[in-house]
Every structure is written in C-alpha cells, then in structure tokens.
N, C-alpha and C positions, 0 to 999 in steps of 0.2 A: 537453390543458389540465397544466399545474403543478398538483403540490399543494405545500401548505405545509410541507415535510421534506423535508430534506436527502437526497438519493439515498445513502447511501454504500456505497461497491464495495469490497472487500477482495481482497485477490491473495497468495495464498499458495501455499507449494512448496519443494521442498529444493532445493539450492545445486546449480547447472548447468543448472538445467532454462530458463533464458530469465526470470524472473520478474520479476525489475525491468526488464527488458526491456520486457515486455508491461506491466504497470502504466505505464512511459513511454509507449507508446504508445497506451496506452489514454488516457490525458491528452492528449497531441497530436492524438489523434483526435477525443475534446471541444471541445477548443479550436478546433480548425478548422471543428468543426459550430457553431459558436458556441453549444453547448447550456445555457452559462449561468458562472456563477462558480463556479470549481474551488479546493477546498482540497485538496494532495499532500503525504500523511502520511509521511514515510519514519519506521516502524517497526522496519526492518530495521536490528540495532545495526550490521552492515559500512555502513550510510548510503551506499550508491553510486544511489540516485535523483537528488539533488541533482545528481552528474554527467552522468545520463542526460538530466537535463532542460539540460545548461545551464546551471546556478542558479549564483548567490551562495551563496558556503559562511559558514555562521552558528552558532553556540552552538547543541546540543541543548535540550531542552525540561529534560532530569536535569542536562545541567550547569549551570544556570542553578539551579535548586534545590538542586542538593547544596553550588554555592556558594555560595549564600543560608544554605543550615544551617550550613554550618563560618562564616560569617562574619557572623553575624547584624547585626554594627555597625553594615556597609554600610548599613542600611536608615534611611534619612530621617528623621527625629521628627518625629511625627503620621503616619506612613502605618502601616498594618498588612501585616504580612508577607504574606499571599493578597495585598493588591494590590499591595505591591511586586511580587513574583512575577510575578501578571497582567502588571504593565508590563515587565517585562523580557524576556517570553514574546512579547510583541505586538513590541516593539521585533527581536527576536530572527528573527520573521514575513519569510521574503523573496518578497518584492512583484514578483514575473515579469511577463514580457506575454501575459498572459491564464490566469494562475493565480497559487496563492502556494503557496508552501513550507513546512512546519513539519518539523524533524527532532526525532525523539521521544530518542532516545539509549537506552542501558543502565544501569541504579546497579548500581555494581560496589562488591565489600567485604561484610562480614560486617554484618548488622543490619535490624530491621525496616523496611519501607519503606511502610507505613501511610500516613504522610503523605505522603510520595511519592503513589501509588496515589489518597488522596483528592482530591488536588491536581489530579494533571492528570483526572483524572477531570472535574471542575468546570471546569477551561481547557476540556476539548475539549468537553464539553458545551454549552459558550457559544460556540466560536468556530463548530461546524459551522452553526448557525445564521444564521450571514452566508453561506454556500455553497450552490451547488445540486447540486452534487455533490464528496464527499468520495469520494478514491482515495486506500487505503491500503496502503503495499508492507508485508510482516509478511515476517517470517523462517519457518521450519517449524514451529516451535516456538511462534509466534504468542505468543511473551514477552507484550509489550502487552496483548493482548485475555485472555489467558490472569489477569489481573489484574483483567479485567471494566472496563477503561478506557473500552468503548462499551457501552451496554446492548443494542445492535441493528444490524444491519448489513441492508442488502437484496439484496446480493447477494454471494458466496461466488466469487471464481473460485480452484479450485487447481488448480495448473500441474502436467502432469507430461512426463517426455521420451517418445520410442516407446519404451519400454523397460519390461520385467517387475516389472523393481525399481523404475524412477518409479513405476509405476502403484499398486505395493502401497507406495509410500513417500505418494504421494496419499489410498489408502483409511487409512491412521494419521493422518494430517493433518486429514479427513475426521470422523475417532471421535473424533480431539482435540475440536475444534469442538463437538460433543454433549456434552462434558463442561465447553467453558466456562459455559453456564449463560446465550448472549448469544443473543435471538429471528434467526436469520438464515432469511429471508423465504425465499429460494432458494439453492440454490449448486451449480455446474457444474463437470463437469471440463474441462480445455482441454489437449489434446495439441499440445506443441510440439515442432520438432526434428527431424517427421516426415522419411524422407527416402525415401517411395512407400508400398506397402502395408502396411497394419495390423492388416490382416485376422487377422493370427495373434495379436493383440490383444483381440480382442474378448470371448474369456470373462474375460480378468482386469479387462476393461473393466464389464463385467458385475457380477463380485464384489462390488466397491467401493461397488455401489449407487449411484451417480451419474449423471446425464443427460452423454451428452458433447456440448458446445456447439459445439465446431470441432476442426479437427485442421489444425494451420499446418503450413508444411514450414520445414527447414531452411533458413537463408537468410545468402550469401556477404556481400552487402553490413549486415548485420545484424552477421556475427560481427565484420568486417572493423572497422566501424566502433567496435565495442568495445577492439580493441586498441590503436586509435589517438586512442581516449578523444573522438571527435565525439557529440554529441549527436543525439537522435533527431528532433531537428528539420532536420535535415541529410541523413536518408535521403528517398530521388528519391518525389516521390508516388506511382507506379506500380508500387512494393512491392508484390510477393505478400503478403510478413507483415505491410505497413499495410496495405493492401486485406481481409485477412482479421478484422484488429482493429476497422476501420470499419466490417464489419457489424456484429461484438459490438453496435461503441457504437451504432449506428443501433439496433438492438433494444434499448438500454438507456434510448433517449430517453422521455421523461415529456411 
C-alpha cells in the first residue's frame, strides 16, 4: 500500500562512477514498472541527467532566481517576488513522457545565498508533494543537499566504481551525509563498472560501514550510448545493467 509521502531517492558519487547513468536508469525502471508519478531532479552542476533521459533543455532554478534578483523590474505589478519565481519555475519544469525534470543549477559569484536557499527549499517542498517518487542526481559534494534544501531522504545510493579509491571516496561521501543534518532513512553502496571478481575489495567495503546493495557490471552498450549521446530509453531491455537496476527498483516499490 502506498503511503501519503513522496519516496525520495538520492544518488551520489564521485565523477566517473556512472552515477548519473544509474540515476537515469532508475528513472526508466520506475517509469516502466508504472510505480507512480516521478520527478527527476538534476542537482549536479554538470547537468547531464536531462541528456541521458532525452529531455528538453530548460533554464535551471538558480538561473531563474538569479535573473529575477538582478532584474526585479520584470515582476508584474501586483505580483509578489515569491509568486513570480514560483510561476517561472513551474514554466521551467520539463514535462516528459512518464516523468518531469527539474534542473537546480549552481549559484555563481560571491555573496550570501540565504534568499536563494530559502526559496529553493520552499519550492522543492511544494513540488515534491505532487509526486510519488523523487529521484535526485547529486554531485559528490552534494552541494544542494548541504544547503539543506531537503529535510529528508528515504534512500541514499552512493555509487563507486570497482576500485579502492572509488570505495574510499564513497566512504567520504557517506561521512559528508552525516554532517548535513538531513534525515536519511537508509543508505547503500552500489559497486558499479565491475569487471569480475571484487573479493579483494571486501575489506575496503567493510570499512565504509555501508551495506553493499548490489554489484553492477561494466557494460559496453551503456558506455557506447554515452559516447554517441543516446538516452537510456534506447538501451535494450535485456541489458544486464538495466536488469540489475530494475531489481533495485523492485525492492524500492511502495
């Protein structure tokens, strides 16, 4: 039975681990299972999630807020700043087949972003109430989460490649998550891009204190897809990496 709260899934990992690809595959798997309404949030400043999902490009939330802050004269008479920002953000939401996409962006330049943070927090809190699943692609530093844009996460997946360096990086990301004062119900390590036996990494994995959710194989089809800029929806249904992600999604169903 579904509860009345959105299921927030956050994905984090250092560059090169396949983090954004796995986020996109999770969104595809949720869509194909008919799990419910989905909001994809691209919180990585590199903003590649939309490309992997084949989504239309749109302005980021931070771009919208910065533009309005620098040019307040564009706000129509009789409309509050908060209401105008809310309207423009709704317009920037990419409505795709089976999911919506929102790109956060990163504030640039010096100064205090208290207003932006508070506005982002309010916008996200309102938006997530309209969806069954929220899937957030974060950078390793989890910049937007570090600003406490979200107060809770049901599941945090930390992605590592099959290397000692990758696993130690995952441990640092997990430690950072502890510092953010965000309620995280559960967190897991996903070992990605495995080429075979990973037994030599068991000790490093234990040191992280993370439960290993699954190990996913290196996949030539996925690697080639990224090179030619094809969306994950063109990946063959029998692809072993996609099948592995579908098993994760099945376990996450409400």
